C-alpha positions as CSV (number, residue, x, y, z in Angstrom):
1,E,80.0,43.1,23.7
2,G,79.6,42.4,27.3
3,G,81.8,39.5,27.7
4,S,79.8,36.4,27.3
5,G,82.5,33.8,27.1
6,G,86.1,33.1,26.4
7,D,87.8,32.4,23.1
8,S,90.0,29.5,24.0
9,E,88.9,26.1,22.6
10,A,89.4,22.6,24.0
11,V,89.8,19.5,22.0
12,V,87.1,17.0,23.3
13,E,85.8,13.5,22.8
14,V,82.0,13.3,22.5
15,S,80.2,10.3,23.7
16,S,76.9,9.3,22.0
17,K,75.3,8.1,25.2
18,E,72.6,10.1,26.6
19,A,72.7,11.5,30.2
20,E,69.9,11.5,32.5
21,A,67.7,14.4,31.8
22,P,66.6,17.2,33.9
23,K,63.1,18.1,34.4
24,K,61.1,19.1,31.4
25,E,61.1,22.7,30.4
26,G,59.1,24.5,33.0
27,E,61.3,27.5,33.7
28,E,61.9,26.4,37.2
29,W,65.4,27.4,38.3
30,A,65.9,23.7,39.5
31,S,65.6,22.5,35.9
32,E,68.2,25.0,34.6
33,S,70.6,25.4,37.6
34,A,70.6,22.1,39.5
35,G,69.1,19.2,37.9
36,A,69.1,15.8,39.5
37,G,70.8,12.9,37.8
38,G,74.5,12.7,39.0
39,A,75.9,9.6,40.6
40,G,76.7,9.5,44.3
41,G,74.9,12.7,45.2
42,A,76.3,14.7,42.2
43,Q,74.2,17.3,40.5
44,W,74.0,18.9,37.1
45,I,74.3,22.7,37.0
46,F,74.2,25.2,34.1
47,C,77.7,25.8,32.9
48,S,77.4,27.8,29.6
49,G,75.3,28.8,26.7
50,Q,75.6,27.9,23.1
51,W,78.9,29.3,21.6
52,Q,80.5,29.8,25.1
53,D,83.1,27.9,27.0
54,C,82.3,25.6,29.9
55,L,85.0,25.0,32.5
56,C,84.1,22.0,34.6
57,G,85.6,19.9,37.3
58,G,83.8,16.8,36.2
59,T,81.6,15.4,33.4
60,V,80.0,17.9,30.9
61,R,76.8,17.3,29.0
62,W,75.6,19.3,25.9
63,G,72.1,19.6,24.7
64,N,68.7,20.4,26.3
65,R,65.7,18.7,28.0
66,D,66.1,14.9,27.3
67,K,68.6,15.0,24.5
68,W,72.3,15.2,25.5
69,K,75.8,14.2,24.6
70,V,78.2,13.6,27.3
71,I,81.9,14.7,27.6
72,E,83.8,12.7,30.2
73,L,86.6,14.2,32.2
74,K,89.8,12.7,31.0
75,K,91.5,10.4,33.5
76,G,94.0,12.2,35.6
77,E,92.6,15.6,34.8
78,K,91.0,18.0,37.4
79,L,89.3,20.4,34.9
80,Q,88.1,20.4,31.4
81,Q,87.2,23.3,29.1
82,V,84.7,22.6,26.4
83,K,83.5,24.9,23.7
84,C,79.8,24.4,23.7
85,S,78.7,24.6,20.1
86,I,77.4,22.5,17.4
87,D,80.7,23.1,15.4
88,K,82.6,21.3,18.2
89,L,80.1,18.9,19.7
90,G,77.6,18.2,17.0
91,D,73.8,18.9,17.3
92,P,72.1,16.4,19.8
93,F,68.8,18.5,19.4
94,P,68.3,19.8,16.0
95,G,66.1,22.9,15.8
96,D,66.3,23.7,19.4
97,D,67.8,27.1,20.4
98,G,68.1,26.4,24.1
99,K,71.0,24.1,23.8
100,H,73.6,24.6,26.4
101,C,76.2,22.8,28.6
102,Q,75.8,21.5,32.1
103,C,78.5,20.4,34.5
104,E,78.3,17.5,36.9
105,V,79.3,18.7,40.4
106,T,79.6,17.1,43.9
107,P,78.4,19.1,46.9
108,G,81.4,19.7,49.3
109,S,84.1,19.3,46.7
110,V,86.7,22.1,46.3
111,F,85.3,22.8,42.8
112,Y,81.7,23.0,44.1
113,N,82.6,25.4,46.9
114,S,84.3,27.9,44.4
115,L,81.2,28.0,42.1
116,N,78.9,31.0,41.3
117,P,76.3,30.6,44.2
118,G,73.6,31.5,41.8
119,L,74.1,28.1,40.1
120,L,73.6,26.0,43.3
121,P,70.4,24.8,44.8
122,T,71.4,26.2,48.3
123,T,74.3,28.5,49.4
124,N,75.7,30.2,52.5
125,A,77.1,33.1,50.5
126,K,76.1,36.6,51.5
127,L,73.1,37.7,49.7
128,A,73.5,41.1,48.3
129,T,70.1,41.8,46.6
130,S,66.8,40.0,46.4
131,C,63.1,40.7,46.1
132,E,62.7,40.7,49.9
133,K,65.6,43.0,50.4
134,F,64.2,45.4,47.8
135,R,60.9,45.3,49.4
136,K,62.3,46.1,52.8
137,G,64.4,49.0,51.3
138,A,61.3,50.7,50.0
139,T,60.5,51.8,53.6
140,E,64.1,51.9,55.0
141,E,66.3,53.5,52.3
142,G,64.6,56.8,51.5
143,E,63.6,58.0,48.1
144,E,66.2,55.7,46.4
145,G,64.7,52.7,48.0
146,R,61.3,53.5,47.1
147,I,62.2,54.0,43.5
148,Q,64.2,50.9,43.5
149,W,61.1,48.8,44.7
150,E,58.9,50.6,42.2
151,S,61.3,49.4,39.5
152,V,61.7,45.8,40.6
153,A,58.0,45.2,41.7
154,A,57.1,43.8,38.3
155,F,59.8,41.1,38.7
156,C,59.1,40.4,42.3
157,D,55.4,40.3,42.6
158,P,53.7,37.3,40.8
159,N,50.5,39.4,40.8
160,W,51.9,42.5,39.4
161,G,50.1,42.2,36.2
162,E,46.7,42.5,38.2
163,T,47.9,45.7,40.0
164,E,47.1,49.2,39.1
165,A,50.7,49.6,37.8
166,G,50.6,46.5,35.7
167,K,47.1,46.0,34.6
168,D,47.8,47.7,31.1
169,F,50.8,45.5,30.3
170,T,49.8,42.0,29.1
171,A,52.4,39.3,29.3
172,G,52.9,37.4,25.9
173,P,53.5,33.6,25.2
174,R,57.3,34.0,25.4
175,A,57.2,35.6,29.0
176,L,59.5,34.3,31.5
177,S,57.6,32.8,34.6
178,S,57.2,34.8,37.7
179,E,59.6,32.4,39.5
180,V,62.4,33.0,37.0
181,L,61.8,36.8,37.1
182,Q,62.1,36.7,40.9
183,G,65.3,34.7,40.7
184,L,66.9,37.3,38.4
185,M,66.8,39.8,41.2
186,D,69.0,37.7,43.4
187,T,72.8,38.4,43.7
188,W,75.5,37.2,46.1
189,V,78.7,38.8,47.2
190,D,81.9,36.8,46.4
191,H,83.4,35.5,49.7
192,R,86.7,37.3,48.9
193,F,85.0,40.7,48.8
194,V,82.5,40.8,51.6
195,D,84.6,43.4,53.5
196,V,84.7,45.6,50.4
197,H,80.9,45.3,49.9
198,E,80.4,46.2,53.6
199,K,82.7,49.2,53.3
200,Y,80.8,50.8,50.4
201,F,77.3,49.6,51.0
202,G,77.3,49.3,54.9
203,K,76.0,52.8,55.9
204,T,73.0,53.3,53.5
205,G,72.8,50.3,51.4
206,W,73.6,52.4,48.3
207,L,76.7,53.6,46.4
208,D,77.1,57.2,45.8
209,R,78.7,56.4,42.5
210,C,80.4,53.4,40.7
211,F,81.3,51.7,37.5
212,I,79.5,48.5,36.7
213,N,80.5,45.7,34.5
214,Y,79.0,42.2,33.6
215,Y,80.6,39.2,32.2
216,A,80.8,35.4,32.0
217,G,83.5,33.1,30.9
218,P,86.1,30.7,32.2
219,P,88.8,32.3,34.6
220,N,91.5,31.7,32.0
221,G,89.5,32.9,29.1
222,K,89.7,36.1,27.1
223,H,86.7,37.8,28.7
224,A,88.1,37.3,32.2
225,G,91.4,38.7,31.0
226,M,89.7,41.8,29.5
227,T,87.6,42.3,32.6
228,Q,90.7,42.2,34.8
229,E,92.4,44.9,32.8
230,L,89.2,47.1,33.0
231,V,89.2,46.7,36.7
232,A,92.9,47.5,36.7
233,S,92.3,50.7,34.7
234,V,89.6,51.9,37.2
235,H,92.1,51.4,40.0
236,A,94.7,53.4,38.0
237,F,92.6,56.3,37.0
238,S,89.5,56.6,39.3
239,D,88.7,56.9,43.0
240,A,85.3,55.1,42.5
241,P,84.5,51.5,43.2
242,V,83.7,49.1,40.3
243,V,81.0,46.5,40.6
244,V,81.4,43.4,38.4
245,F,78.5,41.2,38.0
246,H,79.5,37.6,37.2
247,F,77.0,35.4,35.3
248,G,79.4,32.5,34.6
249,V,80.7,29.5,36.7
250,L,84.2,30.5,38.1
251,T,86.1,33.7,38.5
252,P,89.9,34.0,38.6
253,E,91.5,33.0,41.9
254,S,93.9,35.9,41.5
255,W,91.1,38.4,42.1
256,T,91.5,39.5,45.7
257,K,90.7,42.5,47.7
258,E,94.4,43.1,48.2
259,K,94.9,43.4,44.5
260,F,91.7,45.3,43.7
261,P,90.6,47.1,47.0
262,R,87.7,48.9,45.1
263,L,86.3,45.8,43.2
264,I,83.0,44.6,44.4
265,L,82.4,41.1,43.0
266,L,78.8,39.9,42.8
267,H,77.5,36.6,41.4
268,A,74.1,36.3,39.8
269,K,72.1,33.5,38.1
270,P,72.5,33.5,34.3
271,M,69.4,33.6,32.2
272,P,67.7,30.2,31.8
273,A,69.0,28.4,28.7
274,N,65.5,28.1,27.3
275,A,64.8,31.8,27.8
276,G,65.7,32.7,24.2
277,R,67.2,36.1,25.3
278,S,70.6,37.6,24.6
279,F,73.3,37.3,27.3
280,N,73.7,41.1,26.9
281,F,70.4,41.9,28.5
282,N,72.3,41.1,31.7
283,K,73.8,44.6,31.2
284,M,70.4,46.2,31.9
285,R,69.8,43.7,34.8
286,A,73.2,44.6,36.3
287,M,72.3,48.4,36.1
288,L,68.9,47.6,37.7
289,L,70.5,45.7,40.6
290,T,73.6,47.8,41.4
291,K,71.8,50.2,43.9
292,A,74.0,53.2,42.8
293,Q,72.9,56.8,42.8
294,V,75.0,57.4,39.8
295,G,76.6,54.8,37.6
296,I,78.7,54.4,34.5
297,Q,78.3,51.0,32.6
298,L,81.5,49.5,31.1
299,D,81.8,46.4,28.9
300,S,84.6,44.0,29.4
301,D,86.3,45.2,26.2
302,Q,86.8,48.7,27.6
303,F,89.2,50.4,29.8
304,V,89.0,53.9,31.5
305,A,91.5,56.7,31.2
306,P,92.4,59.8,33.3
307,G,89.5,62.3,33.9
308,V,86.8,59.6,33.6
309,D,85.3,60.5,37.0
310,A,84.1,63.8,35.7
311,M,81.3,61.8,34.0
312,F,79.7,61.1,37.4
313,K,79.0,64.8,38.0
314,T,78.0,65.2,34.4
315,T,75.6,62.3,34.6
316,E,74.1,63.6,37.7
317,R,73.5,66.9,36.1
318,E,71.7,65.4,33.0
319,V,69.8,62.3,34.3
320,T,67.2,63.7,36.6
321,K,63.7,63.4,37.8
322,E,62.8,65.6,34.9
323,Y,64.9,63.5,32.4
324,P,64.7,60.0,34.0
325,M,66.4,57.9,31.4
326,P,70.0,56.7,30.7
327,I,72.0,58.6,28.2
328,L,74.1,56.8,25.5
329,P,77.1,58.1,23.6
330,A,76.8,58.7,19.9
331,H,77.8,55.7,18.0
332,F,80.5,56.0,15.4
333,L,78.0,54.5,13.0
334,D,74.6,55.8,12.4
335,R,72.2,52.9,11.9
336,T,69.2,53.2,9.7
337,P,66.3,51.2,8.3
338,R,68.7,49.7,5.9
339,D,69.9,47.7,8.9
340,T,68.0,44.7,10.1
341,G,65.4,45.0,13.0
342,K,61.7,44.6,13.2
343,Y,61.5,47.8,15.2
344,W,62.4,50.1,12.3
345,A,58.9,49.9,11.0
346,R,57.6,51.6,14.1
347,Y,60.0,54.5,14.2
348,C,60.8,54.9,10.5
349,P,57.5,54.1,8.6
350,K,58.2,53.9,4.9
351,D,61.8,54.8,5.7
352,N,60.7,58.2,7.1
353,C,62.3,58.2,10.5
354,K,60.0,60.9,12.0
355,W,59.7,59.0,15.3
356,Q,63.4,58.4,15.8
357,S,64.4,61.1,18.2
358,Q,68.3,60.9,18.1
359,R,71.1,59.2,16.3
360,W,71.9,55.6,17.0
361,G,73.7,55.4,20.4
362,H,76.4,53.0,21.6
363,A,75.3,50.7,24.5
364,H,77.7,52.2,27.0
365,P,75.1,54.2,29.2
366,T,75.4,56.2,32.3
367,W,72.5,56.7,34.6
368,T,71.2,57.9,38.0
369,F,68.7,56.1,40.3
370,W,66.0,58.3,38.6
371,A,66.4,56.2,35.6
372,L,65.7,52.8,37.4
373,P,62.0,52.8,36.4
374,W,62.9,53.3,32.8
375,L,65.4,50.4,32.9
376,S,63.0,48.1,34.5
377,R,60.2,49.1,32.1
378,W,62.2,48.1,29.0
379,L,63.9,45.0,30.5
380,R,60.4,43.9,31.9
381,G,58.8,44.5,28.6
382,N,61.2,42.1,26.9
383,L,61.3,39.4,29.5
384,R,57.5,39.5,29.9
385,D,57.0,39.6,26.0
386,E,54.9,42.8,26.2
387,T,53.7,44.5,23.1
388,L,53.9,48.3,22.4
389,P,50.5,49.3,21.0
390,A,50.2,51.2,17.7
391,R,50.4,55.0,18.2
392,E,50.0,58.2,16.2
393,G,47.0,57.0,14.3
394,G,48.7,53.8,13.3
395,S,51.8,55.6,11.9
396,M,53.9,53.9,14.7
397,S,53.0,50.2,14.2
398,A,52.7,47.8,17.1
399,L,55.9,46.1,18.3
400,R,56.5,43.0,20.4
401,I,59.4,44.0,22.7
402,V,60.7,40.4,22.6
403,D,61.5,41.0,18.9
404,V,64.1,43.6,19.9
405,P,67.1,41.3,20.0
406,E,69.9,43.0,21.8
407,D,70.6,45.4,24.7
408,E,71.9,48.1,22.3
409,D,68.7,47.9,20.2
410,L,66.5,48.1,23.2
411,L,68.3,51.1,24.8
412,N,67.9,52.9,21.6
413,I,64.3,52.2,20.8
414,G,63.3,52.9,24.5
415,T,65.0,56.2,24.2
416,W,63.2,57.0,20.9
417,E,59.8,55.8,22.3
418,D,60.2,58.3,25.1
419,G,61.5,61.2,22.9
420,G,64.9,61.2,24.5
421,T,67.1,63.9,22.9
422,K,70.3,63.9,25.1
423,Q,73.3,62.1,23.8
424,W,76.9,62.1,25.0
425,C,79.8,63.0,22.9
426,K,82.0,60.0,22.0
427,L,83.2,59.1,25.5
428,D,83.7,55.5,24.5
429,L,86.3,55.8,21.7
430,P,85.9,53.2,18.9
431,G,89.3,51.5,19.7
432,P,92.5,51.9,21.8
433,G,94.2,53.3,18.7
434,D,92.2,56.5,19.0
435,F,94.2,57.3,22.1
436,S,97.1,57.9,19.7
437,A,95.9,61.6,19.6
438,L,96.4,61.9,23.4
439,L,99.7,60.0,23.5
440,R,101.4,61.5,20.5
441,S,100.5,65.1,20.7
442,T,103.3,67.1,22.3
443,G,103.1,70.4,24.1
444,A,99.5,70.3,24.0
445,V,98.6,70.5,27.7
446,A,96.8,73.8,27.8
447,D,93.1,74.3,27.3
448,G,92.5,74.9,23.5
449,S,95.8,73.3,22.4
450,R,96.1,72.0,19.0
451,C,96.3,68.3,18.4
452,N,99.5,67.5,16.5
453,G,99.9,63.7,16.5
454,G,97.8,60.6,15.9
455,A,94.2,60.5,15.0
456,C,93.1,64.1,15.5
457,G,89.7,63.9,13.5
458,D,86.3,63.9,14.9
459,I,83.6,61.2,15.0
460,T,81.8,61.0,11.7
461,S,78.9,63.5,11.2
462,D,75.5,62.8,10.1
463,R,72.9,65.1,8.2
464,R,70.2,65.2,11.0
465,W,71.7,64.9,14.4
466,H,75.3,65.9,14.4
467,P,76.0,67.7,11.2
468,Q,79.3,69.1,12.5
469,G,80.6,65.7,13.8
470,V,80.9,64.4,17.2
471,A,83.7,65.3,19.7
472,K,86.0,62.7,21.0
473,V,86.2,62.3,24.8
474,F,89.2,60.4,26.1
475,Y,87.4,58.8,29.0
476,T,87.2,55.2,27.9
477,A,88.3,53.0,25.0
478,H,86.1,50.3,23.4
479,H,87.1,47.2,21.5
480,A,90.0,46.7,23.9
481,V,90.0,43.0,23.1
482,D,93.7,42.3,23.7
483,P,94.6,42.4,27.5
484,A,98.3,42.8,26.8
485,E,97.7,45.8,24.6
486,T,95.3,47.3,27.2
487,R,98.1,47.0,29.7
488,R,100.4,48.9,27.5
489,Y,98.0,51.7,27.0
490,I,97.3,52.0,30.7
491,K,101.0,52.1,31.4
492,A,101.6,54.8,28.6
493,L,98.7,56.9,29.9
494,S,99.7,56.7,33.5
495,E,103.4,57.7,32.6
496,K,102.3,60.6,30.6
497,Q,99.8,61.8,33.3
498,Q,102.6,61.6,35.9
499,E,104.8,63.6,33.6
500,G,102.2,66.3,33.3
501,K,102.2,65.9,29.5
502,L,98.8,64.6,29.0
503,P,96.6,66.9,26.9
504,P,93.0,67.8,28.0
505,P,90.6,65.0,27.5
506,I,88.1,66.4,24.9
507,L,89.1,66.8,21.3
508,Y,87.0,68.6,18.7
509,K,88.0,70.3,15.4
510,G,91.5,69.6,16.1
511,N,91.7,71.2,19.5
512,F,91.8,69.9,23.1
513,Y,89.4,71.2,25.7
514,K,89.5,70.6,29.4
515,D,85.7,70.2,30.0
516,G,82.3,70.6,28.4
517,D,82.1,74.2,29.3
518,S,85.3,75.0,27.6
519,L,84.1,73.0,24.5
520,R,80.8,74.7,24.4
521,A,82.3,78.2,24.7
522,A,84.5,77.5,21.7
523,H,81.8,75.6,19.7
524,P,78.3,76.8,20.7
525,E,77.0,74.7,17.7
526,I,78.0,71.4,19.3
527,T,75.2,69.0,19.4
528,C,76.5,66.3,21.6
529,I,76.8,66.9,25.4
530,I,79.6,66.3,27.8
């Protein structure tokens, strides 16, 4: 969901020769980010994971450890785009799940100087976050800084497992090394957006509120295009900044502070190719590193709509010191033990879901800084391969957190584990087409007006959590995978807003409501919150 690569494919010729191998797997960043071996001072850097596109200004190699296939840059070409998959390139290392592409780069070249600083052995880019900065912020940035350090200490302190806070959490055999965990805390400001970063972070080191996004993929790829339209929608319908975390190689040259004056573009290291973790765990990593008092997470295949800024105040109201965890919107599908996942045995023993505390949520959370320790605990648990012990007399079976495969699964089981009960109404509508109700309804601008065009129904009900259905909230659209279509929706929404003909943003039982208070007054039985 988060935008882990483009969809365009390149026709490539695969050489059978082996390239000089990087260091053996030891989880040092040098072995994944900058291996030795290029000619004339050139270096190998990580370019993309399996099934993703690698855009490279030189030779590409595909494989892992000491088994590689090489794709030479065609004569006369400056760049090549390679789909890094066994379907396109064959399988140089059968059975290995850490296969990836590396790009040969030459320090000082134009291509080298435009790369994500997190891929390079050294950089002069402005450091935005690091373990040292977080440690310093614990004493200089008030309560937020103290909570931030508490949240990242497990990543930053190699002896954390021996401390009072960490002694009860044993790392397993698939734990990432302390060196890698420390490196995951580093981010750099893109040189084009240093002034924007300073404008928003300069006084306190924290954002009052922001949207965040994470992505990777070539600058001419589909995910970069989707991310650009997401950023454009924020500039059209919000006053808040948007922080984009880039985990790829290059970003579009057209992204400038003049075009997007509230974009803060940060670069970060990708997960090591041999980590065996989903790209989408970078979502939780981005949330942890943003340094926002209030945040709204957005995937690249989303766009925002008029009224979305109301969610900042609502989030601040609901995610507190007393309820310190992110809140997810209800999913349009309610997953059950019939779906795959080793975790179901813990929360639904013998298909009795007595330890599941709410309906399956969609991985588009909002949060405040009070939720940072929660985010850290669950991300840490996965990356350190910790195990949840059996509970409730064995009714809740033990669970290795590394067996929770995706960000959405982890956000849900973490919520259930801690007895979370708050769930947003459907503020991330299943697709852009759902906005037809807002765009086609006529004369429905007053609070309580009747929906009279487009998709006016509710999100599907379930027997246990939302028996009366879930309200639609026209704050964001999901599955916005066609950038051109997204532009059309942004234009249509903007025009109708300027004409004063846009209905109120909440739709339930066929009527539009201006806010959550109005919705609850008309429907006190509503079970989702907004």
